[in-house]
C-alpha positions in Angstrom: 38.4 -122.2 -35.1 38.5 -119.0 -32.8 36.0 -118.7 -30.2 33.2 -116.1 -31.1 33.0 -113.1 -28.7 29.6 -112.9 -26.6 27.8 -109.5 -27.2 26.6 -107.5 -24.4 24.2 -104.8 -25.1 24.7 -101.2 -23.0 21.9 -99.0 -23.4 22.8 -95.5 -21.4 22.5 -92.0 -22.6 25.9 -90.8 -21.0 28.8 -91.5 -23.3 31.2 -91.7 -20.7 29.6 -94.5 -19.1 29.2 -96.3 -22.3 32.9 -95.8 -22.9 33.9 -97.0 -19.6 31.8 -100.2 -19.4 32.8 -100.9 -22.9 36.4 -100.5 -22.0 36.1 -103.3 -19.3 34.0 -105.4 -21.3 36.6 -105.6 -24.0 39.4 -106.3 -21.6 37.6 -109.2 -20.2 37.0 -110.6 -23.8 33.3 -109.2 -24.5 32.0 -107.8 -27.5 30.0 -104.2 -26.4 27.2 -103.2 -28.5 26.2 -99.6 -27.4 23.1 -97.6 -27.5 22.3 -94.1 -26.4 18.4 -94.4 -26.4 16.1 -96.9 -25.4 14.7 -97.1 -29.0 18.3 -97.7 -30.7 18.8 -100.4 -27.6 15.7 -102.4 -28.7 16.6 -102.4 -32.4 20.4 -103.6 -31.4 18.8 -106.2 -29.4 16.6 -107.3 -32.0 19.2 -107.4 -34.6 22.1 -108.9 -32.6 20.6 -111.1 -29.7 23.1 -110.2 -27.2 23.9 -112.6 -24.5 23.2 -109.7 -21.9 21.4 -106.3 -22.0 22.7 -103.4 -19.3 20.1 -100.7 -19.5 20.1 -97.4 -17.5 16.7 -96.6 -15.9 16.8 -92.9 -16.8 17.0 -93.0 -20.4 15.5 -90.0 -23.0 12.3 -91.2 -24.7 11.3 -94.5 -23.4 13.1 -95.3 -20.0 15.0 -98.3 -19.0 11.8 -100.0 -17.4 10.0 -99.7 -20.5 12.8 -100.9 -22.5 13.0 -104.1 -20.4 9.4 -104.6 -20.7 9.4 -104.2 -24.4 12.4 -106.8 -24.8 10.5 -109.3 -22.4 7.5 -109.1 -24.7 9.1 -110.0 -27.8 8.7 -113.5 -28.5 11.5 -113.5 -31.1 14.0 -112.7 -28.4 12.8 -115.7 -26.2 15.9 -118.3 -25.3 15.8 -121.2 -27.2 
């Protein structure tokens, strides 16, 4: 049975940053999920429950701090 790749969520509005970080994560055996906005990042975090979230501070719409607070406050994302 193959090991499941750990998912890491990258939330950044700069496509070159998302692509670069994704490339290195794939090389290290991770499965990157990417979102260009905080709102999309929150939706992906709820859907996939990634092991780690990498979030830019200066996002369009809600900023990175608000994303972190929203994820922290979601009881359905608490660690088991």
